[in-house]
C-alpha positions in Angstrom: -137.6 123.1 -7.0 -135.6 121.2 -4.3 -137.2 123.5 -1.6 -140.7 122.5 -2.6 -139.9 118.8 -2.0 -140.8 117.1 1.2 -137.9 115.9 3.5 -138.5 112.2 2.5 -138.4 113.0 -1.2 -135.2 115.1 -0.8 -133.5 112.2 1.0 -134.4 109.8 -1.8 -133.0 112.3 -4.4 -129.7 112.6 -2.5 -129.3 108.8 -2.3 -130.0 108.5 -6.0 -127.2 111.0 -6.8 -124.9 109.4 -4.3 -125.1 106.0 -6.1 -125.3 107.3 -9.7 -121.5 107.2 -10.3 -119.0 104.3 -9.7 -116.7 106.4 -7.5 -119.6 107.2 -5.1 -120.7 103.6 -5.2 -117.6 102.1 -3.5 -117.3 104.9 -0.9 -121.0 104.7 -0.1 -120.7 101.0 0.3 -117.8 101.3 2.8 -119.6 104.0 4.7 -122.8 102.0 5.0 -121.1 98.9 6.1 -119.0 100.7 8.7 -121.9 102.7 10.1 -124.5 99.9 9.9 -126.4 101.9 7.2 -126.6 104.8 9.7 -129.7 103.6 11.5 -130.3 101.5 14.6 -126.8 100.0 15.0 -125.9 101.3 18.5 -124.1 99.1 21.0 -126.3 97.9 23.9 -125.2 97.5 27.5 -124.8 93.7 26.9 -122.4 94.1 24.1 -124.9 93.4 21.3 -126.2 95.6 18.5 -129.5 97.4 18.8 -132.0 97.8 16.0 -130.9 94.8 13.9 -131.2 91.0 14.0 -129.1 88.0 13.1 -130.9 87.2 9.8 -129.4 90.0 7.7 -132.0 92.5 8.8 -130.1 95.7 8.7 -132.0 98.1 10.9 -135.3 99.9 10.5 -138.6 98.7 12.0 -138.9 95.2 13.4 -139.7 92.7 10.8 -138.8 95.0 7.9 -135.8 93.8 5.9 -133.9 96.6 4.2 -131.2 95.4 1.8 -128.9 97.9 0.2 -128.4 97.4 -3.5 -124.7 98.0 -3.0 -124.4 94.8 -0.9 -126.1 92.5 -3.3 -123.0 91.7 -5.4 -121.0 90.7 -2.3 -123.9 88.7 -0.8 -124.3 86.8 -4.0 -120.6 86.0 -4.2 -120.7 84.7 -0.7 -123.6 82.4 -1.4 -121.9 81.1 -4.5 -118.7 80.3 -2.6 -120.7 78.1 -0.2 -122.4 76.0 -2.8 -121.3 72.3 -3.0 -119.0 71.5 -5.9 -120.1 68.7 -8.2 -117.5 66.4 -9.9 -117.6 66.6 -13.6 -119.0 63.5 -15.3 -119.5 62.7 -19.0 -122.6 60.8 -18.1 -124.3 63.6 -16.2 -126.6 64.4 -19.0 -127.6 60.8 -19.9 -131.3 60.7 -20.7 -133.9 58.0 -21.4 -135.6 57.8 -24.8 -138.7 55.7 -25.2 -139.1 53.9 -28.6 -141.8 55.0 -30.9 -145.1 53.0 -30.8 -144.3 51.2 -34.0 -141.0 50.0 -32.5 -142.8 48.4 -29.4 -144.2 44.9 -28.9 -147.9 44.8 -28.3 -150.6 42.2 -27.6 -148.4 39.9 -25.4 -150.2 38.2 -22.4 -147.6 39.0 -19.8 -147.7 36.6 -16.8 -149.4 37.8 -13.7 -147.2 35.7 -11.4 -146.1 37.7 -8.3 -142.7 36.0 -8.1 -139.9 38.6 -7.8 -138.2 38.2 -11.1 -138.0 40.1 -14.4 -139.9 37.5 -16.5 -138.0 38.8 -19.5 -134.7 38.0 -21.2 -133.1 39.8 -24.2 -130.1 39.2 -26.5 -129.0 40.5 -29.9 -131.4 38.2 -31.7 -134.5 37.4 -29.6 -136.8 38.8 -26.9 -138.3 36.2 -24.5 -141.2 37.0 -22.2 -143.0 34.7 -19.7 -146.7 34.6 -20.6 -149.9 33.8 -18.8 -151.1 30.3 -19.5 -153.2 27.6 -18.0 -152.2 24.0 -17.6 -148.5 24.6 -17.3 -145.9 27.3 -17.9 -144.9 28.9 -21.2 -143.0 31.8 -22.7 -142.9 33.4 -26.0 -139.7 34.1 -28.1 -139.8 37.0 -30.6 -137.1 38.3 -32.9 -136.0 41.7 -31.7 -136.7 43.2 -35.1 -140.3 41.9 -35.3 -142.1 45.0 -33.9 -145.8 45.7 -33.6 -148.7 43.7 -32.5 -148.1 40.0 -31.9 -150.6 37.4 -33.1 -152.6 35.9 -30.1 -151.8 32.4 -31.5 -148.1 33.1 -31.8 -146.0 29.9 -31.2 -144.8 29.4 -27.6 -142.3 27.4 -25.7 -144.6 25.3 -23.5 -142.9 22.2 -22.2 -143.1 22.9 -18.4 -145.8 21.4 -16.2 -145.7 24.4 -13.8 -145.4 28.1 -14.0 -142.1 29.4 -15.5 -140.3 31.5 -12.9 -137.1 32.6 -14.6 -135.5 32.6 -18.1 -132.0 33.4 -19.1 -130.2 33.4 -22.5 -126.9 31.7 -22.9 -124.3 34.5 -23.1 -122.2 32.6 -25.6 -125.0 31.2 -27.9 -127.8 33.4 -29.0 -130.1 30.5 -29.8 -129.9 28.7 -26.4 -132.2 29.7 -23.5 -132.6 28.1 -20.1 -135.8 28.2 -18.0 -136.9 27.0 -14.6 -140.3 26.3 -13.2 -142.5 25.3 -10.3 -142.3 21.7 -11.6 -138.8 21.5 -10.0 -137.0 21.2 -13.3 -134.6 23.2 -15.4 -134.8 22.9 -19.1 -132.6 24.0 -22.0 -134.2 25.0 -25.3 -132.7 25.7 -28.7 -134.6 28.4 -30.7 -134.2 28.2 -34.5 -133.0 31.2 -36.5 -135.9 33.4 -37.4 -138.0 32.4 -34.4 -140.5 29.7 -33.8 -143.0 28.5 -36.4 -144.9 26.1 -34.1 -145.1 25.4 -30.4 -141.9 24.0 -29.0 -142.5 21.3 -26.4 -139.3 19.2 -26.6 -136.3 20.7 -24.8 -132.7 19.9 -25.8 -132.0 19.0 -22.2 -134.1 18.3 -19.1 -132.4 18.7 -15.7 -133.9 17.2 -12.5 -132.1 17.7 -9.2 -134.2 20.0 -7.0 -136.8 18.6 -4.7 -138.9 21.8 -4.8 -139.6 24.5 -7.3 -136.6 26.3 -8.9 -136.8 30.1 -8.7 -133.5 31.3 -10.1 -131.0 30.4 -12.8 -127.7 32.1 -13.8 -125.2 31.3 -16.6 -121.5 31.4 -15.7 -120.1 34.7 -17.1 -116.9 33.3 -18.7 -117.4 29.5 -19.0 -119.4 27.6 -21.6 -121.8 24.9 -20.4 -122.0 25.8 -16.7 -125.4 26.8 -15.3 -126.4 27.6 -11.7 -129.8 27.0 -10.4 -131.3 27.9 -7.0 -134.4 26.2 -5.6 -136.8 26.4 -2.7 -135.0 23.5 -1.2 -132.3 26.0 -0.1 -129.7 24.5 -2.5 -127.7 25.9 -5.4 -126.8 23.3 -8.0 -124.0 23.7 -10.5 -124.8 21.9 -13.8 -122.3 20.7 -16.4 -124.4 20.8 -19.5 -121.9 18.7 -21.4 -122.8 15.7 -19.4 -126.3 16.9 -18.3 -125.6 16.3 -14.6 -125.1 18.3 -11.4 -121.4 18.4 -10.5 -121.5 20.6 -7.3 -124.0 21.5 -4.7 -123.9 24.6 -2.4 -125.8 23.9 0.8 -125.0 26.8 3.1 -128.3 28.7 3.1 -131.0 28.4 5.7 -133.9 29.9 3.7 -135.0 30.7 0.2 -132.3 32.3 -2.0 -133.4 35.6 -3.5 -130.6 36.6 -5.8 -127.3 35.4 -7.3 -124.5 37.5 -8.8 -121.0 36.7 -10.2 -117.9 38.8 -10.2 -116.3 39.6 -13.6 -114.3 36.4 -13.9 -116.8 34.1 -12.2 -114.6 33.1 -9.3 -116.9 34.5 -6.7 -120.7 34.2 -6.2 -122.7 36.7 -4.1 -126.1 35.6 -2.8 -128.9 37.3 -0.9 -131.2 35.1 1.2 -134.5 35.3 3.0 -132.7 34.9 6.2 -131.5 38.5 5.8 -127.9 37.5 5.2 -125.5 38.5 2.4 -122.9 35.9 1.5 -119.8 35.8 -0.7 -119.1 32.2 -1.8 -116.4 30.4 -3.6 -118.7 28.4 -5.9 -116.4 25.4 -6.7 -115.9 24.5 -3.1 -119.1 26.0 -1.6 -117.1 27.7 1.1 -118.6 30.9 2.5 -115.8 33.6 2.4 -117.8 36.5 3.8 -121.1 36.8 5.5 -123.1 39.9 6.6 -126.1 40.2 8.8 -126.7 43.9 9.2 -129.7 44.8 11.2 -130.2 48.2 9.7 -130.4 46.9 6.1 -132.4 44.0 5.0 -130.9 42.8 1.8 -133.2 41.8 -1.2 -130.9 42.1 -4.3 -127.2 42.1 -4.7 -124.9 42.8 -7.7 -121.1 42.8 -8.1 -119.7 46.1 -9.3 -117.2 44.7 -11.9 -113.6 44.8 -11.0 -114.1 47.5 -8.2 -114.1 44.8 -5.5 -117.4 46.3 -4.3 -120.9 44.9 -3.8 -124.1 46.9 -4.0 -127.3 45.7 -2.4 -130.9 47.0 -2.4 -133.3 46.4 0.4 -135.2 48.1 3.2 -134.1 49.9 6.3 -135.3 49.5 9.8 -138.1 52.0 9.1 -139.2 50.1 6.0 -137.9 52.7 3.6 -136.1 51.5 0.4 -132.4 52.0 0.5 -129.1 50.9 -1.2 -125.8 50.0 0.4 -122.3 49.8 -0.9 -120.0 47.0 0.6 -116.4 46.0 0.4 -116.4 42.3 -0.9 -113.5 41.5 1.4 -115.1 42.9 4.6 -118.9 42.7 5.0 -118.9 43.7 8.7 -120.3 47.2 7.9 -121.4 48.9 4.6 -119.2 51.6 3.2 -122.2 53.9 2.6 -126.0 53.7 2.8 -128.5 55.9 1.0 -132.2 55.9 1.5 -134.2 56.2 -1.7 -137.9 56.6 -0.8 -140.7 55.1 1.2 -142.4 53.0 -1.5 -142.9 49.2 -1.0 -141.9 47.8 -4.5 -138.7 45.8 -4.8 -135.7 47.7 -6.1 -133.8 46.0 -9.0 -130.2 47.1 -9.5 -128.5 47.0 -12.9 -124.8 47.8 -13.2 -122.9 48.7 -16.4 -119.2 47.9 -15.8 -118.1 49.8 -18.9 -119.5 53.2 -17.8 -119.6 52.5 -14.0 -123.3 53.5 -14.0 -125.9 52.0 -11.7 -129.6 51.9 -12.6 -132.3 51.4 -10.0 -135.8 50.4 -11.1 -138.6 49.6 -8.7 -141.2 46.9 -9.3 -144.4 48.8 -9.8 -142.7 52.1 -10.3 -142.5 54.1 -13.5 -139.2 55.7 -13.0 -135.5 54.6 -13.3 -132.8 56.3 -11.3 -129.2 56.2 -12.3 -126.0 56.9 -10.5 -122.3 56.9 -11.2 -120.1 54.7 -9.0 -116.6 55.8 -7.9 -113.9 54.5 -5.7 -113.6 57.8 -3.9 -116.1 59.8 -1.8 -119.0 60.2 -2.2 -118.9 56.8 -3.9 -122.5 57.1 -5.2 -123.1 60.2 -7.4 -126.7 60.7 -8.4 -127.1 61.7 -12.0 -130.7 61.9 -13.2 -134.0 60.1 -13.3 -136.1 58.7 -16.1 -139.8 59.1 -15.5 -142.8 57.3 -17.0 -146.4 57.1 -16.0 -146.8 53.3 -16.8 -145.7 50.9 -14.0 -143.1 48.2 -14.8 -143.5 44.6 -13.9 -140.0 43.7 -15.0 -137.1 44.8 -17.2 -134.9 43.0 -19.7 -131.4 44.3 -20.6 -129.8 44.2 -24.0 -126.2 43.1 -24.1 -123.6 45.6 -25.1 -123.0 44.1 -28.6 -126.7 44.7 -29.4 -126.7 48.5 -28.7 -126.9 51.2 -31.3 -123.3 52.7 -31.1 -124.1 55.4 -33.7 -126.7 56.9 -31.5 -124.4 56.9 -28.4 -126.7 54.4 -26.7 -125.0 53.0 -23.5 -127.9 50.9 -22.1 -131.2 49.6 -23.2 -134.1 48.3 -21.2 -137.2 46.4 -22.3 -140.0 47.4 -20.0 -142.9 45.1 -19.3 -146.2 46.9 -18.9 -148.7 44.2 -17.8 -152.0 46.2 -18.0 -151.4 47.1 -21.7 -149.6 43.8 -22.7 -146.8 46.1 -24.0 -143.0 45.7 -24.2 -141.5 49.1 -24.4 -137.8 49.6 -25.3 -136.0 52.5 -23.4 -132.6 53.6 -24.6 -130.2 55.5 -22.3 -128.3 57.9 -24.5 -125.3 60.1 -23.9 -125.9 63.4 -25.8 -123.0 64.0 -28.2 -122.8 66.4 -31.2 -120.2 64.5 -33.1 -121.4 61.5 -35.2 -118.1 59.7 -35.0 -117.4 56.7 -32.7 -117.1 57.8 -29.1 -114.2 55.7 -27.7 -114.5 57.2 -24.2 -118.0 55.8 -23.6 -117.4 52.4 -25.4 -114.3 50.7 -23.9 -113.5 47.1 -24.6 -116.4 44.9 -23.5 -117.1 41.2 -23.1 -118.1 39.4 -26.3 -119.8 36.1 -27.1 -116.7 33.9 -26.9 -116.2 31.8 -23.7 -112.8 32.1 -22.0 -112.9 28.7 -20.4 -114.4 25.3 -21.0 -116.5 23.6 -18.3 -113.7 21.1 -17.4 -111.1 23.9 -17.1 -113.3 25.9 -14.8 -114.1 22.9 -12.6 -110.4 22.1 -12.3 -109.8 25.5 -10.6 -108.8 27.8 -13.5 -110.0 31.5 -13.4 -109.9 33.7 -16.5 -111.5 37.0 -17.3 -113.9 37.5 -20.2 -112.8 37.8 -23.8 -113.0 41.5 -24.7 -114.0 43.0 -28.0 -114.4 46.4 -29.5 -117.7 47.9 -30.7 -116.1 50.3 -33.1 -116.8 48.5 -36.3 -120.1 46.9 -35.1 -119.8 43.5 -33.4 -121.1 41.0 -35.9 -118.6 38.2 -35.5 -120.2 34.8 -36.2 -120.4 32.5 -33.3 -118.8 29.1 -34.0 -119.9 27.6 -30.7 -122.3 24.6 -31.2 -124.4 23.4 -28.3 -124.3 19.6 -28.0 -126.7 17.9 -25.6 -125.5 14.7 -23.9 -127.0 11.5 -25.1 -128.1 10.2 -21.7 -130.4 12.4 -19.6 -130.4 11.7 -16.0 -133.5 12.5 -13.9 -131.8 12.8 -10.5 -128.4 12.3 -9.0 -126.2 12.1 -6.0 -123.7 14.9 -5.2 -121.2 14.6 -2.4 -123.0 11.4 -1.2 -126.3 13.3 -0.7 -129.5 12.4 -2.6 -130.8 15.5 -4.2 -134.4 14.1 -4.3 -134.5 13.5 -0.6 -137.8 14.0 1.1 -138.3 17.6 2.4 -141.4 18.5 4.4 -143.8 20.7 2.5 -144.2 24.3 3.5 -147.3 25.4 1.6 -150.7 23.9 1.1 -150.1 23.5 -2.6 -146.9 21.6 -2.0 -148.7 19.4 0.5 -151.5 18.5 -1.9 -149.0 17.9 -4.7 -147.0 15.5 -2.5 -150.2 13.8 -1.2 -151.5 13.1 -4.8 -148.1 11.9 -5.8 -148.0 9.5 -2.9 -151.5 8.3 -3.7 -150.4 7.5 -7.3 -147.4 5.7 -6.0 -149.6 3.6 -3.7 -151.9 2.7 -6.5 -149.0 1.6 -8.6 -147.6 -0.5 -5.9 -151.0 -2.1 -5.2 -151.4 -3.0 -8.8 -147.9 -4.4 -8.9 -148.6 -6.5 -5.8 -151.8 -7.8 -7.3 -150.1 -8.9 -10.5 -147.4 -10.6 -8.5 -150.0 -12.5 -6.4 -151.7 -13.7 -9.6 -148.4 -14.8 -11.0 -147.6 -16.8 -7.7 -151.0 -18.6 -7.9 -150.4 -19.5 -11.5 -147.0 -20.9 -10.6 -148.5 -22.9 -7.7 -151.1 -24.4 -10.0 -148.5 -25.4 -12.6 -146.4 -27.0 -9.8 -149.5 -29.0 -8.6 -150.3 -30.1 -12.1 -146.7 -31.3 -12.6 -146.8 -33.3 -9.4 -150.2 -35.0 -10.2 -149.3 -35.9 -13.8 -149.4 -39.8 -14.6 -145.9 -39.8 -16.1 -144.4 -38.6 -12.9 -146.3 -41.4 -11.0 -145.2 -44.2 -13.3 -141.6 -43.1 -13.1 -141.9 -43.1 -9.3 -143.4 -46.7 -9.2 -140.7 -48.1 -11.5 -137.9 -46.6 -9.4 -139.4 -48.1 -6.2 -139.7 -51.6 -7.8 -136.2 -51.6 -8.9 -135.1 -50.7 -5.4 -137.0 -53.6 -3.9 -135.6 -56.2 -6.3 -132.1 -55.1 -5.5 
C-alpha cells in the first residue's frame, strides 16, 4: 500500500506518524528548530540565512508562511509574556444603567442657551432645570420622585429679568437654591417641601454687586452661608448670606472666568479663565499661589481631585484635539501627564468622585461618558470603560452621595438633559456585586449635610474638613439648619474701597444697547426732576414778591420811618 503512494503522500504520512506520540513530539520540535525545519536555512556569504525572512517565515517559497504546529505553544507563550499587565481594580467593571422610561422626566422645555454650563442641579429632594422662557429667565423645580410627563403649566421660579445662566443647591439645606442671571444679580430662593404650587417670583435674598452678567456661582463646601459668584466683569465676589453683602472681592483675572473648583476643606480655589491661564488662589486674601500658562494645553474646565493634591483640567491641545491634563497643585509649571481624548469640538465636563477616586468625562453634545480611575502612581490615569448612548447631552446634573441607592451598589448618578426630546434621563453607575449586603469598600465615609464652620469662623481664617457620615443605615438624618435672610437688603456695595458698580465699557452690542437705554431713562428722570425744581423755584419767587408787596408790610415800614424822624 505504501509503495503505491506518491512521494508527497508518503512524506505526509511519515510526518503524521512522527508527531502522533508525545515522545516524538518533543524530539521532532528540537530537530526542526535546530535544522531550521530542514529547508532553506543555509548560511549565506554575508552571514545571513537563506530561504527565510525576519517575520517568522520559516523557509519554503517566497511569501509562503509555514508554521509548524509544534512551535505554536511556545509562540503563544511568548506573546502572552509580552502583553501589558493591568492593575486590578474593583471599579473595572462599572457600567452605566439608564432608568426606565417611567422613571424619566418628560415634557420639560429645556433652555436653548449656548452658555457653557449644565443648566441642571440635583439634590436628594429636588431636581432643578433651567427652562426656555420669554421676557426673563426661569427654572423649574421638581421633586426627584415625581417621574413622568410634566404639565406644560407647571409652576416655575421666574423672578429674574434676564436669562438664568447657572443654578446650584445649597449643600447644607435641601430647600435653598441659588441662581445667577444676565441681569447682573444673584438670587437665593427657598423651595417649600413637596415642590412649588404656584410661580415663585419673590426671592429670599437679592444680591447686587456685579456690573455685568453673572455666569458662575459656587457654594463653599464646608461653610454655611458663603457663596461665590463670578461675573463677566472679571471679578469673583464672596457673599456672606447672613448679612446679605459681599465681604471679599478677587480681582486677579484679565478675562471671563470659565470655571471654579474648591479643594476638600475649601481653603483653596482653582479657576480657569479665557486668558488660557490656570490659577490656584487663596480665596480669603485673593492671593494667587500658583499660575500656569501652558501653550500646549488650553484649559477650559478644572477640578480638584480631593485630598490627592492634584488638579485635573480639560481643554484642547495645540492641534485642537480634546485632551485632559493632570497637575500638581503646588507646581503648575508643567502637567504631570497629558492624554488626548478625541478630535471632537464639544466642551469636556469633568466629574470627580473623591470616595472612589473615579473621574467621569462627558462632552457637551456627545452621547458617551468615559470614566477613569485616578492613582498617585504611574500611569496616574487608568481608563476603565465607556458608557454609550445615541442621544446627545446638553448638560448633566449629579446626585449627592447621600441620595444614591446603596442597595444597588450605585456609586454615581447623572441626570442627562436631552434638549430635542425635552427629556431628563437618570443614568446610574453601578459596581456589579453578587452579595446583597452593604459594600463598605465602595462606600467609605462621605461628606454629609452638616456644615463644619460658620461664615464668621471661615472668614477669620479657620480651615476644617467636611463632617463625614456613613451610608450604611441610609443617611436620613434631619437637617436642623434654618436659613435666615438678613432684614436689610443692599443693592450694591464697596469692597476694599472699590465701587462694585463702577462703569465698565460694554463689549457686546446687547450690553451697549442696554446701557444706552438705561442712560436715556436716567436722563429723562433727571430732566423731570429739574423741571419740577424750576417750577418750585418760580412758586417761591412769586410768594416772596407777594410778601414784599403786601399792605401790612408797607404800613409797618412807614411807622418805623416816622418814629425814626421824630427821634
